[in-house]
Structures are given as C-alpha cells and as structure tokens.
C-alpha positions as CSV (number, residue, x, y, z in Angstrom):
1,M,13.1,-2.1,-18.0
2,T,13.3,1.0,-20.2
3,D,12.3,-1.1,-23.3
4,A,9.1,-2.2,-21.7
5,P,5.8,-0.8,-23.0
6,A,4.4,2.1,-21.1
7,P,1.6,1.1,-18.7
8,T,-1.9,2.3,-19.5
9,F,-3.9,3.8,-16.6
10,P,-7.6,4.3,-16.1
11,P,-9.3,7.6,-16.6
12,L,-8.5,10.2,-14.0
13,M,-5.0,8.8,-13.6
14,E,-1.9,9.9,-15.4
15,G,1.4,8.0,-15.4
16,Q,4.9,9.4,-15.2
17,A,7.9,7.2,-15.7
18,L,11.0,7.7,-13.6
19,D,14.5,6.4,-14.4
20,G,17.6,5.4,-12.4
21,G,17.4,5.6,-8.7
22,L,14.6,8.2,-8.5
23,D,12.0,7.2,-5.8
24,P,8.4,7.6,-7.1
25,F,7.1,8.1,-3.6
26,E,9.5,11.0,-2.7
27,K,9.0,12.5,-6.2
28,A,5.2,12.3,-5.9
29,C,5.3,14.0,-2.5
30,A,7.5,16.8,-3.9
31,Q,5.0,17.2,-6.9
32,A,2.0,17.2,-4.5
33,L,3.6,20.0,-2.5
34,L,3.9,22.0,-5.7
35,G,0.2,21.4,-6.5
36,C,0.1,18.6,-9.0
37,D,-3.3,17.1,-9.9
38,A,-4.7,14.1,-8.0
39,G,-4.4,10.9,-9.9
40,L,-0.7,11.3,-10.8
41,V,1.0,7.8,-10.8
42,N,4.8,7.9,-10.6
43,Y,6.5,4.7,-11.3
44,N,10.0,3.2,-11.6
45,L,10.1,-0.2,-13.2
46,Q,13.5,-2.0,-12.8
47,A,14.4,-5.6,-13.5
48,D,14.4,-6.5,-9.8
49,R,12.0,-4.0,-8.3
50,L,8.6,-2.2,-8.9
51,R,8.1,1.1,-7.3
52,A,5.1,3.4,-7.8
53,A,3.1,6.1,-6.0
54,I,-0.3,7.6,-6.4
55,V,-1.3,11.2,-5.5
56,F,-4.7,11.6,-3.8
57,A,-6.7,14.7,-2.9
58,P,-9.0,13.8,0.0
59,E,-12.1,15.9,0.7
60,V,-12.5,14.5,4.2
61,A,-10.4,14.7,7.4
62,L,-7.2,12.7,7.6
63,E,-8.6,9.9,9.8
64,P,-11.4,8.8,7.4
65,A,-9.2,9.6,4.4
66,M,-6.7,7.0,5.6
67,A,-9.0,4.5,4.0
68,M,-6.9,5.2,0.9
69,L,-4.1,3.1,2.4
70,P,-6.1,-0.1,2.8
71,A,-7.8,0.6,-0.5
72,C,-4.4,0.6,-2.2
73,G,-3.6,-2.6,-0.3
74,V,-6.8,-4.4,-1.3
75,G,-6.3,-3.1,-4.8
76,F,-2.8,-4.7,-4.9
77,Q,-4.1,-8.0,-3.6
78,N,-6.8,-8.1,-6.2
79,A,-4.3,-7.2,-8.9
80,L,-1.7,-9.8,-8.0
81,G,-4.4,-12.4,-7.3
82,A,-5.7,-11.9,-10.9
83,L,-2.2,-12.4,-12.4
84,A,-0.4,-14.8,-10.2
85,P,-0.8,-18.6,-10.0
86,P,-3.9,-19.5,-7.9
87,E,-1.9,-21.0,-5.1
88,V,-0.2,-17.7,-4.3
89,A,-1.7,-16.1,-1.1
90,V,-1.4,-12.3,-0.5
91,H,-2.1,-10.7,2.9
92,L,-1.8,-7.2,4.2
93,G,-0.1,-5.9,7.3
94,W,-1.8,-3.1,9.2
95,D,1.2,-0.9,8.8
96,G,1.4,-1.3,5.0
97,R,3.6,-4.4,4.8
98,I,2.7,-6.9,2.1
99,F,3.0,-10.6,2.7
100,V,3.1,-13.3,-0.1
101,N,2.7,-16.9,1.0
102,G,3.4,-15.8,4.6
103,A,6.7,-13.9,4.0
104,R,7.2,-10.2,3.7
105,C,7.3,-9.0,0.1
106,G,7.4,-5.2,-0.1
107,R,5.3,-2.6,1.5
108,L,2.9,0.3,1.1
109,R,3.6,3.7,2.8
110,V,1.8,7.0,3.1
111,A,2.6,10.6,3.4
112,G,0.6,13.8,3.6
113,D,0.9,17.5,4.0
114,D,-0.9,17.5,7.4
115,V,-0.7,14.9,10.1
116,A,-3.5,16.2,12.3
117,P,-6.3,13.5,12.4
118,D,-9.1,16.1,12.2
119,A,-7.6,18.2,9.5
120,V,-8.5,17.8,5.8
121,P,-5.1,17.2,4.0
122,A,-4.5,18.9,0.7
123,W,-3.0,15.7,-0.5
124,L,-2.0,12.1,0.4
125,V,0.5,10.0,-1.4
126,V,0.5,6.2,-1.2
127,G,3.7,4.4,-2.4
128,L,4.3,0.8,-3.4
129,D,7.7,-0.9,-3.2
130,L,7.8,-4.5,-4.4
131,P,10.8,-6.8,-4.9
132,L,10.5,-8.8,-8.1
133,L,13.7,-10.8,-7.8
134,P,15.6,-12.1,-4.8
135,G,17.9,-9.6,-3.0
136,G,21.5,-10.0,-2.1
137,D,20.8,-12.3,0.9
138,V,22.4,-15.7,1.1
139,P,19.6,-18.2,0.1
140,G,17.7,-19.2,3.2
141,S,19.3,-16.6,5.4
142,A,16.2,-14.4,5.5
143,P,13.1,-16.7,5.3
144,E,10.9,-13.9,6.6
145,R,11.4,-12.0,3.3
146,T,10.6,-13.0,-0.2
147,S,10.2,-11.7,-3.8
148,L,7.6,-12.4,-6.5
149,Y,10.1,-14.7,-8.3
150,D,10.7,-16.7,-5.1
151,E,6.9,-17.3,-4.8
152,G,6.4,-18.6,-8.3
153,C,5.3,-15.3,-9.9
154,A,8.1,-15.0,-12.4
155,G,5.5,-14.9,-15.2
156,V,3.7,-11.9,-13.7
157,D,4.4,-8.9,-16.0
158,P,5.3,-5.9,-13.8
159,V,3.7,-3.5,-16.3
160,H,0.4,-5.4,-16.2
161,L,0.7,-5.6,-12.4
162,L,1.1,-1.9,-12.1
163,E,-1.8,-1.2,-14.5
164,S,-4.0,-3.7,-12.6
165,W,-3.1,-2.2,-9.2
166,A,-4.2,1.3,-10.4
167,R,-7.4,-0.1,-11.8
168,H,-8.4,-2.2,-8.7
169,T,-7.4,0.6,-6.3
170,L,-9.7,3.0,-8.2
171,V,-12.5,0.5,-8.0
172,W,-12.2,0.3,-4.2
173,L,-11.9,4.1,-3.8
174,N,-15.1,4.5,-5.8
175,R,-16.8,1.9,-3.7
176,W,-15.6,3.7,-0.5
177,E,-17.0,7.0,-1.8
178,D,-20.3,5.5,-2.9
179,E,-21.0,2.9,-0.2
180,G,-19.0,4.0,2.8
181,Q,-16.4,2.1,4.8
182,A,-18.2,-1.2,5.3
183,P,-17.3,-3.0,2.0
184,L,-13.6,-2.0,2.1
185,H,-13.5,-2.8,5.9
186,A,-14.8,-6.3,5.3
187,E,-12.6,-7.0,2.4
188,W,-9.4,-5.7,4.2
189,L,-10.2,-7.7,7.3
190,G,-10.3,-10.9,5.2
191,L,-6.8,-10.2,4.1
192,A,-5.3,-8.8,7.3
193,H,-2.1,-10.4,8.5
194,G,-1.5,-11.2,12.2
195,V,-5.0,-10.7,13.6
196,G,-5.2,-12.6,16.9
197,E,-1.4,-12.7,17.2
198,E,1.0,-11.1,19.6
199,I,2.7,-8.1,17.9
200,E,4.6,-4.9,18.7
201,V,3.8,-1.5,17.2
202,D,5.8,1.6,18.0
203,G,7.0,0.0,21.2
204,Q,3.5,-1.2,22.3
205,A,3.1,-4.9,22.6
206,G,-0.1,-6.9,22.7
207,T,-2.7,-9.0,20.8
208,F,-3.9,-7.6,17.5
209,L,-7.6,-7.8,17.9
210,G,-8.6,-6.1,14.7
211,V,-9.5,-2.6,13.6
212,D,-12.1,0.1,14.3
213,E,-14.3,1.7,11.7
214,H,-11.4,3.9,10.5
215,F,-8.9,1.1,10.4
216,G,-7.3,2.0,13.7
217,M,-5.5,-0.9,15.3
218,L,-7.1,-2.4,18.5
219,L,-4.2,-3.7,20.6
220,R,-4.9,-5.6,23.8
221,D,-2.3,-6.1,26.5
222,S,-2.8,-7.7,30.0
223,E,-4.6,-4.6,31.3
224,K,-6.5,-2.8,28.5
225,T,-7.2,-2.4,24.8
226,R,-5.4,0.5,23.1
227,L,-6.4,2.2,19.8
228,I,-3.6,3.1,17.5
229,P,-5.0,5.4,14.7
230,L,-4.0,4.5,11.2
231,S,-3.2,8.2,10.7
232,S,-0.2,7.6,13.0
233,L,1.5,6.0,10.0
234,V,1.4,9.2,8.0
235,K,4.8,10.8,7.3
236,G,4.4,14.6,7.2
237,K,5.8,16.4,4.2
238,S,5.5,20.1,4.3
239,A,7.1,23.0,2.5
C-alpha cells in the first residue's frame, strides 16, 4: 500500500512508515532502546495486513503502567467500531488477542526495558498486528481465526483505522491519567473475552473470574484463586 496517503496522527504522536517485511514492533523497541521520543508510531501497511506500534514513556511503576495495553485495546475497539458495519462485534482477550465476531483477528503485544513490576520502565512499546485479508488456510479449516475482510469489513480503510486507533488510544490514556483506572477498567471489562469461561494461561487452567485493579487476571481452579499480573506479558528488551 505504498501509494496510500500517509496517515495523520494527533499531537504528541509522530508516524514513521516502514516498508517490506520490517516489523514496526521490533523496530520501535530498537528505537526506544536508543532513546527515541514517546509518541512514535511505527507502521507497516500492506494489502493483507496492518502492523503498527506505539512507544510510551511511563512515569509510574510497570504494574500500573500496564494500563497502556488495555488502553490500546479499548482504543482499537472504539476505532473499528466507528468504521465497521454496526453488526461487527469486537472483544479483547486479556493477553492482547483481538476477537471479531467471536473469532481471533490479530493481537496486541507489549515489550519494555524492565520487567520488574515495581520498577519504572524507561519505555513501553505496544504493537498491533491485524489481518486485513484471509490467510493461506483452506476456507473453513481454521474457523477460530478470521480477518477484517471475512467479517464484512472490506470497506474499512486501513489508513483511517490506524489514525483512529491512535486517536482513541490517546483519549483513553488521557482519561487514565486524569481520572485513574476506574473508567478504563469498566470499559475494558465490558469488552473482555472469556470472562466466566474455563481457560489456560501459561500452563495454569481455571475459570477466568475477571481482573484486579491493575488488570491482573483472577483465575480460579478447584482449590484457590490465583492472580496473574498483567506485567507477566511484557517481553523484556534490553541493550
């Protein structure tokens, strides 16, 4: 999509287009290690795939700073919800997976320079990877996975979706800073996928009861309820 118009981002964000097979997430992590400014948005728009990553500079410890992952998720749901047909339903997995009409459709992931929950990270990067067109699977062979095209979103412009994701994410981050966790917590819970269901996370099986104030997963087995911190999802990237 090299002939597509460049996306326009809100103030405090700056876009950087990547070509070919370059991964915006890995590139953003490398740039963050070198000390790039927060608000950098790397993106790679291909005919069948949208990939993007945003660099953040938290001023709080990692555990509360992990709210940036659900903020990006809620921002994506708001963005696609505004552009897609009204019957399209978007839900968010605790681990960053995105679900459209009940099937998996891409993911969010997060990395930082420090994985200690009580340390203030110098940076966090949240990446988006979204299939726009069906993959190479035989039709019907992978009903648990889908693409925007498969779900009736062929008319959604990826450039507009990227712009809208950045704007809505910034709105939720501003609300988080101004109003605390409660509004984001409530919004995310209304979109959460799998609450009340039996799931398995990192080899731990149980019923997904919900999340604590820092979006840690509450997982109940036959004996007790475990807390899995959201910071456990962070992939460390150090020099």
